[in-house]
C-alpha positions, 0 to 999 in steps of 0.5 A, spaced: 498 533 494 499 528 500 503 522 497 503 515 501 508 509 499 504 502 500 508 496 500 506 489 499 510 483 500 508 475 501 506 469 498 503 470 492 495 468 492 489 470 488 486 477 490 491 481 493 491 487 488 484 487 488 483 487 495 488 493 496 485 497 490 478 496 492 480 499 499 483 505 496 477 506 492 473 506 497 477 511 501 478 516 495 485 514 495 488 515 488 493 510 485 499 515 482 504 509 480 504 502 481 509 496 480 509 489 482 513 483 481 512 475 482 519 472 483 518 464 485 511 465 488 513 471 492 509 477 491 512 484 491 508 490 490 509 498 491 504 503 490 505 511 490 498 514 492 495 520 493 491 521 499 489 528 499 482 527 498 482 521 503 476 520 507 481 517 513 487 520 516 494 516 515 494 512 521 487 509 520 489 508 513 496 504 515 492 500 520 487 498 516 491 496 510 495 492 515 489 488 517 488 487 510 495 484 509 493 480 515 487 477 512 491 475 506 497 473 509 502 478 506 505 484 509 502 491 507 506 497 510 503 505 508 508 510 509 508 518 508 512 520 502 517 524 507 518 519 512 519 513 506 524 518 503 528 519 509 528 512 511 531 510 504 536 516 502 543 514 501 
């Protein structure tokens, strides 16, 4: 399984989750886990997804999600699980 961690952060607005989930579905990426919160109008979401059957490579997915984030006025980052774990280990 090729896991990727997707994070979304920014001012809350209608359609953030929908836009990200439609993109993932259209690219055959399965959501394994998702958590989101809104604190004082700020949206924060973290997803763990399986990219094993994805129709695109990781770099293209990350770039396209970044572009979606720009459209929505939020920051979207996609990191491969191994890199995410290395960056966040104690």
